C-alpha positions as CSV (number, residue, x, y, z in Angstrom):
1,X,-9.4,-11.8,-8.3
2,X,-8.1,-7.4,-7.4
3,X,-6.0,-5.9,-9.5
4,X,-5.1,-3.2,-8.0
5,X,-3.8,0.1,-10.0
6,X,0.7,1.4,-11.1
7,X,-0.7,4.0,-8.2
8,X,-2.2,1.8,-5.5
9,X,1.0,-0.1,-5.6
10,X,3.1,2.6,-5.9
11,X,1.2,4.1,-3.2
12,X,1.1,0.8,-1.1
13,X,5.1,1.0,-1.8
14,X,5.9,4.1,-0.4
15,X,3.3,3.2,3.0
16,X,6.1,-0.6,3.6
17,X,9.1,2.1,2.6
18,X,8.1,4.7,5.3
19,X,7.2,2.3,8.0
20,X,10.5,1.0,7.3
21,X,12.3,4.1,7.6
22,X,9.7,4.4,11.3
23,X,11.1,1.4,13.0
24,X,14.6,1.9,12.3
25,X,14.8,3.8,14.8
26,X,13.5,4.2,18.3
27,X,10.3,5.9,17.9
28,X,9.1,8.8,18.1
29,X,6.2,10.4,17.0
30,X,8.0,12.7,14.5
31,X,9.5,9.4,13.5
32,X,6.0,7.8,12.4
33,X,4.8,10.7,11.5
34,X,5.5,10.1,7.4
35,X,4.6,6.4,7.4
36,X,0.8,7.0,9.5
37,X,0.0,9.4,6.3
38,X,1.3,7.0,4.3
39,X,-0.7,5.0,5.3
40,X,-3.3,6.7,5.5
41,X,-3.3,7.4,1.8
42,X,-3.2,3.9,1.1
43,X,-6.0,3.2,2.3
44,X,-8.2,6.2,1.4
45,X,-6.7,5.7,-2.3
46,X,-7.6,1.2,-1.6
47,X,-11.5,2.5,-0.4
48,X,-11.6,5.2,-4.0
49,X,-10.3,1.6,-6.3
50,X,-12.9,-0.5,-4.8
51,X,-16.3,2.1,-5.2
52,X,-15.2,2.7,-9.2
53,X,-16.6,0.2,-12.2
54,X,-16.6,-2.8,-12.0
55,X,-16.6,-2.9,-8.3
56,X,-14.2,-5.1,-6.4
57,X,-13.6,-6.3,-3.1
58,X,-11.2,-3.4,-0.5
59,X,-10.1,-6.5,1.2
60,X,-9.4,-8.1,-1.8
61,X,-7.4,-5.8,-4.0
62,X,-6.0,-4.8,-0.1
63,X,-4.4,-8.0,-0.5
64,X,-3.2,-7.4,-4.1
65,X,-1.5,-4.5,-3.4
66,X,0.5,-5.0,-0.7
67,X,1.6,-8.8,-2.7
68,X,1.8,-7.4,-5.2
69,X,4.9,-4.4,-3.5
70,X,5.9,-7.5,-0.3
71,X,6.0,-10.6,-2.1
72,X,6.8,-9.5,-6.4
73,X,5.8,-12.1,-8.8
74,X,9.8,-13.0,-11.1
75,X,9.9,-10.9,-14.4
76,X,10.8,-14.8,-16.5
77,X,14.2,-13.4,-17.5
């Protein structure tokens, strides 16, 4: 199972938040620009992290980061 770094999870979270902000208003190039930039940054980070040793599946790493952001595990408290 792929284990994303905290940085990768934060970049994913930023992308998801930017998506929510962009889709909350009528479409415009300017409104979507932050989301597209955040998504591009996240995807580049996934690729870079997957290529580190030990190599990980890029797909599994991306899915693990998205799962951590969109479906977090309960803290057990």
